[in-house]
C-alpha positions in Angstrom: 82.4 81.2 75.9 82.9 84.8 74.9 85.7 85.9 72.6 87.6 89.1 72.3 87.8 90.4 68.7 89.1 94.0 68.7 92.9 94.0 69.2 93.4 97.7 69.5 93.7 97.9 73.3 95.2 95.8 76.1 92.9 93.8 78.3 91.8 94.3 81.9 90.5 91.1 83.4 88.0 91.4 86.3 86.6 88.7 88.5 83.0 89.3 89.6 82.3 87.6 93.0 84.2 89.5 95.7 85.5 92.1 93.3 82.3 93.6 91.8 79.6 91.6 93.6 79.2 91.4 97.4 78.5 87.8 97.9 78.4 87.9 101.7 74.6 87.6 101.9 74.7 84.2 100.2 77.8 82.5 101.7 75.6 80.5 104.2 74.5 78.4 101.2 78.0 77.1 100.8 78.2 75.9 104.4 75.6 73.3 103.5 76.7 72.8 99.8 73.6 74.3 98.3 75.3 75.4 95.1 72.2 76.2 93.1 70.7 78.3 95.8 74.1 80.1 96.2 74.2 81.0 92.5 70.4 81.7 92.2 70.8 84.4 95.0 73.4 86.2 93.0 70.8 88.5 91.4 70.5 90.2 94.8 74.2 90.9 95.2 75.0 94.5 96.1 77.6 96.2 93.9 81.0 96.7 95.6 81.8 100.4 95.3 85.6 99.9 95.2 85.3 97.3 92.5 82.9 99.5 90.5 85.3 102.4 90.7 88.3 100.2 89.6 86.2 99.0 86.7 85.2 102.5 85.6 88.9 103.5 85.6 89.9 100.4 83.7 87.2 101.0 81.0 88.9 104.3 80.2 92.3 102.6 79.5 91.6 99.0 78.5 89.1 96.6 77.0 87.6 94.9 80.0 86.7 91.2 80.1 85.1 89.4 83.1 86.6 86.1 84.2 84.5 84.4 86.8 84.4 81.0 88.4 80.6 81.0 88.1 79.3 78.1 86.0 78.1 78.8 82.4 74.5 78.0 83.4 74.5 81.3 85.3 75.4 83.4 82.3 72.0 85.1 81.9 71.7 85.9 85.6 75.2 87.3 85.6 74.6 89.4 82.5 71.3 90.8 84.0 73.1 91.6 87.2 75.9 93.5 85.4 73.3 95.4 83.3 71.3 96.3 86.4 74.2 98.4 87.6 74.9 99.9 84.1 78.1 97.8 83.7 79.1 96.2 80.4 77.8 92.7 80.2 80.8 91.2 78.5 82.9 89.6 77.2 82.2 87.2 80.0 84.3 84.1 80.5 82.7 81.5 82.7 83.7 77.9 83.7 81.8 75.1 81.9 79.1 73.5 84.0 81.0 70.3 84.4 84.4 71.8 85.2 85.1 71.3 88.9 88.8 72.2 88.9 90.1 74.7 91.4 89.5 78.3 90.3 93.2 79.0 90.0 93.6 76.4 87.2 90.5 77.4 85.3 91.5 81.1 85.4 95.1 80.4 84.5 94.0 78.6 81.4 91.6 81.4 80.3 94.3 84.1 80.9 96.8 82.2 78.9 94.3 81.9 76.1 93.4 85.6 76.2 97.1 86.5 76.1 97.5 84.7 72.8 95.2 87.3 71.2 95.9 90.4 73.3 98.2 91.9 75.9 96.8 91.4 79.4 97.5 94.7 81.2 95.8 93.9 84.6 93.9 91.3 86.4 91.8 91.9 89.5 90.7 88.9 91.6 89.7 88.3 95.3 91.0 84.8 95.5 94.5 84.6 97.1 95.2 81.2 95.4 94.2 82.6 92.0 96.4 85.7 92.5 99.3 83.6 93.7 99.2 81.3 90.7 98.8 84.2 88.2 101.5 86.2 89.9 103.9 83.2 89.8 103.2 83.0 86.0 104.3 86.7 85.7 100.8 88.2 85.1 100.0 91.8 86.4 97.5 90.6 89.0 96.2 92.4 92.0 94.4 91.0 95.0 91.0 92.7 95.7 90.8 93.3 99.4 87.7 95.4 99.9 85.5 92.4 100.7 87.2 90.1 103.3 87.9 86.8 101.6 85.8 84.1 103.2 87.2 80.7 104.1 83.9 79.2 103.0 84.2 80.8 99.6 87.9 79.8 99.4 87.0 76.2 100.1 84.3 76.3 97.4 86.8 77.8 94.9 89.8 75.7 95.6 88.7 72.4 97.1 85.3 71.9 95.5 85.7 73.6 92.2 82.4 75.4 92.4 82.9 79.1 92.0 
């Protein structure tokens, strides 16, 4: 897992799928529980303009970290995807390959750990359950609404612990 070492600026925490990456072209793999195909197709995700604009704004004010529910085995693919759009490739926090907890718990744990080292100034995520849990904890979290949240993706994130 990545670490954040420079303590000079606050952190902005960005999710990837549904915030920066348009996953809609690969959601059909989740209907049939084809997890590896779902993740393997991530290299072809279009960049979401609104997410990219928000990231660019945040980079001027904060140190940005990515917090995704993608499994660790997809790190290289994810870093290549970010680099292909000229985006910073890290720090990148991913779930361990064997962690099937709902995304809200995985992300809460990482945000708490990040906050021990740095002030967390903003969090941007597309999963309503993640946003609700982090908001209930008092974090400055915002729901990304530019890609309609899919019930298929929500099931994968919350009930199957897969993304």
